[in-house]
C-alpha positions in Angstrom: -7.5 17.8 -9.9 -6.6 19.2 -6.1 -2.8 18.7 -6.6 -2.4 15.6 -4.5 -0.3 12.8 -5.8 -2.0 9.7 -5.0 -0.1 6.0 -5.6 -2.5 3.4 -5.4 -1.7 0.1 -3.7 -3.7 -2.8 -2.3 -7.5 -3.4 -2.9 -8.6 -3.3 -6.6 -5.5 -2.0 -8.0 -3.5 -4.9 -6.1 -5.9 -7.1 -7.7 -5.0 -6.0 -11.6 -1.4 -5.9 -10.4 -1.4 -8.7 -8.9 -4.3 -11.6 -10.3 -5.2 -9.8 -13.4 -9.0 -9.6 -12.1 -10.9 -7.1 -9.7 -12.9 -10.3 -8.8 -10.6 -12.2 -7.9 -9.3 -10.6 -5.0 -11.8 -9.2 -2.3 -11.1 -5.7 -1.4 -13.1 -3.6 1.0 -11.6 -0.5 1.0 -9.3 2.0 -1.9 -5.9 2.3 -0.2 -3.8 5.4 -1.4 -0.3 6.7 -0.1 0.4 10.0 -0.4 3.5 12.3 -0.2 3.8 13.0 3.9 3.9 16.7 3.0 0.5 16.0 1.3 -1.4 14.2 3.9 -2.7 17.3 5.8 -3.9 18.5 2.1 -5.7 15.1 1.4 -7.5 14.9 4.7 -8.7 18.2 3.5 -9.8 17.2 0.1 -11.8 14.1 1.8 -13.4 16.5 4.0 -14.3 18.7 1.5 -15.7 15.9 -0.9 -18.1 15.0 2.5 -15.9 11.6 3.9 -14.8 11.4 7.2 -12.6 10.1 9.3 -13.6 6.2 10.6 -10.5 5.8 12.3 -8.5 8.2 14.8 -11.7 10.6 14.9 -10.7 13.5 16.9 -6.9 12.9 17.3 -5.5 16.3 16.6 -3.9 16.4 12.9 -0.4 16.8 14.3 0.2 14.1 16.8 -1.8 12.0 13.9 0.6 12.3 11.6 3.4 12.1 13.6 2.7 9.1 15.4 0.7 6.9 12.8 1.1 6.1 9.3 -2.5 5.7 7.7 -6.4 7.4 8.6 -9.1 5.3 7.3 -12.1 7.6 5.6 -15.6 6.7 5.0 -18.1 8.3 2.0 -21.2 10.1 3.6 -23.6 6.9 2.3 -21.0 5.0 4.9 -20.2 2.3 1.8 -17.1 3.7 0.2 -14.3 3.4 2.2 -10.7 5.0 1.6 -7.6 4.4 3.4 -5.3 7.3 3.7 -1.5 6.6 3.8 1.2 8.9 4.2 3.5 6.0 5.2 3.9 2.2 4.9 4.8 1.3 8.6 3.9 3.8 11.9 7.4 5.4 12.6 7.0 2.8 15.7 8.0 0.1 13.3 11.4 1.2 12.0 11.0 0.5 8.9 13.1 3.0 6.7 11.2 3.6 3.6 12.7 5.5 0.7 9.4 7.0 -0.2 11.1 9.4 -2.1 12.3 6.7 -4.4 9.4 4.7 -4.6 7.7 7.9 -6.4 10.7 8.1 -8.7 9.7 4.6 -9.5 6.0 4.8 -9.8 4.4 3.1 -13.5 1.1 4.6 -14.4 -1.3 2.1 -16.1 -4.5 2.0 -17.9 -7.5 1.4 -15.2 -11.1 2.1 -15.9 -10.4 4.4 -18.9 -8.0 6.3 -16.6 -4.7 6.3 -15.7 -3.3 5.3 -12.3 0.2 5.1 -10.6 1.2 2.1 -9.0 4.2 1.1 -7.2 6.9 -0.7 -9.6 6.2 -4.5 -9.3 9.5 -4.9 -6.7 8.7 -2.0 -4.5 5.1 -3.5 -4.3 6.6 -6.8 -3.3 8.2 -5.3 -0.2 5.7 -3.0 0.4 2.8 -6.1 0.6 5.5 -7.8 2.9 6.2 -4.9 4.9 2.0 -5.2 5.3 1.8 -8.9 6.2 4.5 -8.5 8.9 3.0 -5.5 10.3 -0.3 -7.3 11.1 2.0 -10.7 12.0 0.6 -12.3 8.7 -3.0 -12.9 10.3 -4.8 -12.9 7.1 -4.0 -16.2 4.4 -5.0 -13.4 2.0 -1.8 -11.3 2.1 0.2 -14.5 1.7 -1.8 -15.0 -1.5 -0.7 -11.5 -2.6 2.7 -12.0 -2.3 2.4 -15.2 -4.6 0.3 -13.7 -7.0 2.6 -10.6 -7.5 5.3 -13.3 -8.1 3.7 -15.6 -10.5 2.2 -12.3 -12.2 5.9 -10.8 -12.9 8.5 -13.7 -13.8 11.0 -11.2 -14.4 11.2 -9.3 -11.0 15.0 -8.2 -10.4 15.3 -10.2 -7.4 18.8 -8.4 -6.5 17.0 -5.1 -6.7 14.2 -6.3 -4.2 16.5 -7.9 -1.9 19.0 -4.8 -2.1 16.0 -2.5 -1.5 14.5 -4.4 1.4 18.0 -4.7 2.9 18.3 -0.5 2.7 15.0 -0.1 4.1 15.8 -2.4 7.4 13.0 -4.9 6.3 15.1 -7.5 4.6 13.4 -10.3 6.8 10.5 -9.4 6.6 10.7 -9.8 3.0 12.2 -12.9 3.9 9.2 -14.5 5.7 6.7 -13.5 3.0 8.3 -15.1 -0.1 8.8 -18.3 2.1 5.2 -18.3 2.8 4.3 -17.9 -0.6 6.8 -20.6 -1.3 6.0 -22.9 1.4 2.2 -22.5 1.1 1.5 -21.4 -1.9 4.4 -23.0 -4.4 4.9 -19.7 -5.7 
């Protein structure tokens, strides 16, 4: 309603997309991706709704938006967390993700009586591998996410996935994430 478009990924959206059930994947927050140009308005919107930064509080906005890719926010009751992303990896990570292409390929799916925007399965697989790699695959859950997404989408276009990951400079992250899912979870 405020003119800020958001793409849902990870968290509850991933539970539905990859696992088919909200109860099969734990999540502590809502992960929303906005276009970089909408990051500042999205932050103001969250603040107007009573949310407050739960991370990186006090960092000047221009520094925050130029050096980070996300910021955690919490509602006034301290019970609902929103991770606001304006990128999928910090600038220092050297991933050249085509965010506009990501937005063009967005799908709208029904969720709790509404429609939400999700990345294409091919894009989501790459995003999950970037996320896992960014955190050195320190949680088995992130490998499970890759495995379950692959199982949920047997028609994945692997040539598109490989070409896109190569173009974004994250092919090795994709290869590692898929290999972990294959070797550890028979995906």
